[in-house]
C-alpha positions, 0 to 999 in steps of 0.5 A: 794109606796107613792102618788108622782109627777113626773116632765118632763124636765124644769119646765114650766114658767107661768104667773099668772096661774090658775088651772082647774081640770077635773077628771072622775065624773057624766057624765064624764063632768069634764074629758070631759072639760079638755081634750077638753081644752088640745087639743084644746088649745095644752097644754103641759104635764110637770108632772105626778102624781103617787098613790097607792090610783088609781085602781089596773091596767094598761092601755094597749096602742094600741101598746101593751105597758102599762101605769100606771094610773095617773093625769096628768098636762099640761101647756097652755100658750100664750092663753090669759091674763092668763096661764093655768094648767090643771089636767086631768086623767083615775080615781080618788082615790078610798079611802077617804084618797086616795082623801085627799092625792092625792089633797094635792099634786095637790095643792102643785104643784098649789102653787109652781106655785103660783096659786091664783085660782082653778076652778073644773069641775064636773057634776050636776046630775038631773036624766033629759035630757035636750036639753040645760043644765045649769051650777051649781056652787059653790064657796069660796066668794060672789065676786067670785059667783057674778062673775060667775053669770055674765056667767049665772052659777047658784048658787041656785038649782031649789027649792033654795039654794044649800044643801049637798055636792059636792063629790070627788076631785072636791069638795074637792079640792075647800075647801082645796083651801080655807085653802091655801087662794086660790079663788076656784069655782066648776062648774057643768054641769047639766046631768042626771047622768046615769053612761053610758051618756057620756055627751058632751052638758053639757061639753059644757056649762061648756066650754062656761063658761070658754071661757067667764071667761078665755076671750079665743075662744074655738072650740066645733067642736070636742067635740062629737068626744071626748066624743065617744072616752071616752065612748070607754075608759070607757067601756074598764075599766069597762069590765077590773073592771068586770073581776077583780070582777069576778076573786076575787069572784071565788077565794073566792069561791074556798077558801070556798069550800076547807075549807068545804072539810077540815071540813069533814075529823075533827072528 
């Protein structure tokens, strides 16, 4: 199996679309933002991305049916001067090769719809829980940085300019977009970075920036509720992964015992 994109029915006709990516990461900020935009702005799913680089499992639905882990594409139309493509899903690639492969496929879809601007969403882990989290950013051009600074996005950390890197799809998509001649910016909501925290406050801060940039009114009332729903999903996924790891460890231990038994009868 190779990474591929499956479309549903006719492909949407979009007006000067911007692509917004929100996949799981620190504080689940990106995914929470993306799912909120889809629900509040009535996004319509038009494609799914499947990949062997996602975790080896399926998701069980309430009725007992199962779904593969995917990254999904939603189209939001008629809400502003520009249409929007949202990319959201249950997981990122589990390997370095997979990250490049999946991000390349996402940008292939973006280019097909003549996307010229890409916005990725993530969390900026600070180890602190704040009442009013900031939004930090990194972009591909000084002009883009200046534009988002008008929305109170900081492109400098507390100690000065950013150093280091942005791990995962949120960073890689920005770099690969630049290679294709697209403008790209990564918006990161300030979050403690604790693996058990689903940070609705950080997501809210990012949504306020997007609302100003896209010139679209985005209601925030359901954000906390969606954070709790996402928390239930995360706990279930984590529990399933722990069972898989435990089973693999038990299988490995049984194999070692069998080898030990065999050696007792040699010589």
